[in-house]
C-alpha positions in Angstrom: -135.3 -58.3 72.9 -135.9 -62.0 72.4 -138.0 -61.8 75.8 -140.1 -59.4 74.2 -140.7 -60.7 71.1 -141.5 -64.1 72.4 -144.1 -62.3 74.6 -145.7 -60.6 71.5 -145.3 -63.5 69.5 -147.4 -65.2 72.3 -150.1 -63.1 72.8 -151.0 -62.4 69.4 -150.7 -66.5 68.9 -153.6 -66.6 71.9 -155.7 -64.1 70.0 -158.7 -65.3 69.0 -158.8 -63.1 65.6 -156.4 -64.6 63.1 -153.6 -62.1 62.7 -151.6 -61.8 58.8 -149.0 -59.5 57.8 -147.8 -58.5 54.6 -145.2 -56.7 53.0 -145.1 -53.9 49.9 -144.9 -56.2 47.2 -148.2 -57.9 48.8 -146.4 -61.3 50.0 -147.2 -62.8 53.2 -144.8 -62.0 56.2 -146.3 -63.2 59.0 -149.2 -65.7 59.5 -150.4 -66.5 63.5 -151.6 -69.9 64.8 -155.3 -69.2 64.8 -154.7 -67.8 61.1 -153.9 -71.6 60.4 -157.1 -72.6 61.7 -159.3 -70.2 59.9 -157.3 -71.2 56.7 -156.7 -74.3 56.8 -152.8 -73.3 55.8 -149.4 -74.1 58.0 -147.3 -70.8 58.2 -144.6 -72.8 56.5 -146.6 -73.0 53.1 -147.7 -69.8 52.8 -145.1 -67.3 53.9 -143.7 -65.7 51.0 -146.7 -66.2 49.0 -149.0 -63.5 47.5 -151.6 -63.1 50.2 -154.2 -62.7 47.1 -153.5 -66.3 45.8 -153.6 -67.3 49.8 -157.0 -66.3 51.2 -158.7 -64.0 48.5 -161.1 -65.3 46.6 -160.3 -64.9 42.6 -162.8 -62.1 41.3 -161.5 -59.7 44.1 -157.5 -60.6 43.6 -157.3 -57.8 40.6 -159.1 -55.3 43.1 -156.8 -56.2 46.0 -153.6 -55.6 44.1 -154.7 -52.4 42.0 -155.8 -51.0 45.5 -152.0 -51.8 47.1 -150.6 -50.7 43.9 -152.7 -47.0 43.9 -151.4 -47.0 47.9 -147.7 -47.4 47.0 -148.2 -44.2 44.5 -150.4 -42.0 46.3 -150.6 -43.3 50.1 -154.4 -43.3 49.9 -156.1 -46.7 50.8 -159.7 -46.9 51.7 -159.3 -50.4 53.6 -157.0 -49.3 56.4 -157.8 -48.9 59.7 -161.9 -49.8 59.1 -163.8 -52.9 60.1 -165.4 -54.3 56.7 -167.1 -57.3 56.0 -165.6 -59.9 53.4 -165.2 -63.0 51.6 -162.0 -64.9 52.1 -160.9 -68.1 50.8 -159.7 -71.4 53.1 -157.1 -73.8 51.7 -159.8 -76.4 50.4 -161.0 -74.1 48.1 -164.4 -72.7 49.9 -165.4 -69.2 50.9 -166.8 -68.0 54.1 -167.4 -64.1 55.1 -164.8 -62.6 57.6 -164.5 -59.4 59.6 -161.4 -58.0 58.7 -159.6 -55.0 60.1 -156.1 -53.6 58.1 -153.8 -51.3 59.3 -150.4 -49.9 58.7 -146.7 -51.3 60.3 -144.1 -48.7 61.1 -141.0 -50.9 60.4 -138.5 -48.4 58.3 -139.2 -46.8 55.1 -141.1 -50.0 53.3 -144.2 -50.1 54.2 -146.4 -53.1 55.3 -149.8 -54.4 56.6 -151.0 -56.1 59.8 -154.8 -57.6 59.1 -156.8 -58.9 61.9 -159.5 -61.2 60.3 -162.4 -63.0 62.3 -164.4 -66.0 60.8 -168.3 -64.7 61.3 -169.8 -67.9 59.5 -171.4 -68.6 62.7 -172.6 -64.9 63.5 -173.7 -64.3 59.9 -175.9 -68.0 60.5 -177.5 -67.1 63.7 -178.6 -63.6 62.1 -180.1 -65.7 59.4 -182.1 -67.7 62.0 -183.4 -64.9 63.7 -184.2 -63.3 61.3 -186.1 -66.3 59.7 -188.0 -66.6 63.1 -188.9 -62.9 62.8 -190.4 -63.5 59.3 -192.4 -66.6 60.3 -193.9 -64.7 63.2 -194.8 -62.2 61.0 -196.7 -64.3 58.2 -198.2 -66.1 61.0 -199.8 -62.5 62.5 -200.9 -61.5 59.1 -202.5 -64.7 58.8 -204.3 -64.5 61.9 -205.4 -61.1 61.3 -206.6 -61.8 57.8 -209.1 -64.8 59.2 -210.5 -61.9 62.1 -211.8 -60.6 59.3 -213.8 -63.5 57.8 -216.4 -65.6 59.1 -216.5 -68.8 56.2 -214.1 -71.4 56.2 -213.8 -71.6 52.7 -212.8 -67.6 52.5 -210.5 -68.4 55.7 -208.7 -71.0 53.8 -208.5 -69.5 51.0 -206.2 -66.7 52.9 -204.1 -69.3 54.6 -202.9 -71.0 51.1 -202.6 -67.8 49.5 -200.3 -66.1 52.4 -198.1 -69.2 52.3 -197.6 -68.9 48.4 -197.2 -65.4 48.9 -194.2 -65.4 51.9 -192.8 -69.1 51.6 -190.8 -70.7 48.9 -193.0 -73.5 48.5 -193.8 -75.7 45.3 -196.9 -76.7 46.3 -199.4 -76.1 49.0 -202.4 -76.8 49.4 -204.9 -77.4 52.7 -206.6 -80.6 53.5 -209.4 -81.6 55.9 -210.3 -84.8 57.6 -212.9 -87.2 56.7 -213.7 -89.1 60.1 -216.3 -90.9 57.8 -213.9 -92.4 55.2 -210.8 -92.3 57.3 -209.5 -89.8 54.5 -208.0 -86.3 54.1 -210.2 -84.3 51.8 -208.2 -81.9 49.6 -210.2 -78.7 50.8 -208.2 -75.4 49.0 -205.2 -75.8 46.3 -203.1 -72.3 46.3 -203.6 -70.4 43.0 -199.9 -70.8 41.9 -199.9 -74.9 43.1 -202.9 -76.0 40.4 -200.8 -76.9 38.2 -198.6 -79.4 39.9 -201.7 -80.9 41.6 -203.1 -82.6 38.6 -200.0 -83.8 38.4 -199.6 -85.1 42.2 -203.3 -86.0 41.6 -204.4 -83.6 44.2 -206.8 -81.2 43.1 -209.8 -79.9 45.5 -212.1 -82.5 46.7 -209.5 -85.9 46.0 -209.0 -87.6 49.0 -206.1 -89.0 50.2 -206.4 -92.2 52.1 -204.8 -92.3 55.8 -202.6 -95.0 56.8 -199.8 -95.8 59.2 -197.3 -93.1 57.5 -196.9 -89.5 58.3 -200.3 -88.6 57.7 -201.7 -91.1 60.6 -199.5 -89.0 63.0 -200.6 -85.8 61.4 -204.2 -86.9 62.0 -203.6 -87.7 66.2 -202.2 -84.2 66.5 -198.3 -84.7 66.3 -196.2 -82.7 63.9 -194.9 -84.4 61.1 -191.8 -83.5 59.6 -190.6 -85.3 56.6 -187.0 -84.3 55.6 -185.4 -85.1 52.0 -188.7 -86.4 50.5 -186.9 -86.3 46.8 -184.5 -89.4 48.3 -187.5 -91.6 49.5 
């Protein structure tokens, strides 16, 4: 029996998912090594404590306790035997997304519960990056189609600026053309929602921006320029 229990414990500890068990009172009775990694709590610090206080964000704790109480009376719990995506709480107080499946454990008359928990932060972040890339490609396609329907440069630039303002979270949007004779950029088109800020920045249409050895010089030379955290410069 001891050998069987040791094998079972070794298998559970080797699982990629965190495994947490809880009794009918809502107290933690089991906490695997992966649970320690996912939530940041060592087993000795959580066994015997209410599960709700350890890993459930405060706004959802009342619903958790009500659902457990309802199950003890009616035997019905909507979250059992399903894969759910919920928010969980780490030891440092940060919330993160998890995929969780909860089952009842048959041990005597008193019900107990086992939960397999997987941190899906990386998966959701990867999905957000893919969605952002698709959105950028879709925006580029819409701009290209709109440009193809126009002939003069002024209307083409107007379509580009309007499309960028409509689909990106921009505070200010303008298009500048390079004037080689003046060695400067000329603000050629300012977005409709950017005009008020354009005057504050002294960048209304037809204004000029001298080229120096900063990012503007690199941009004119054909290099991609990205400046992060301009508010800190």
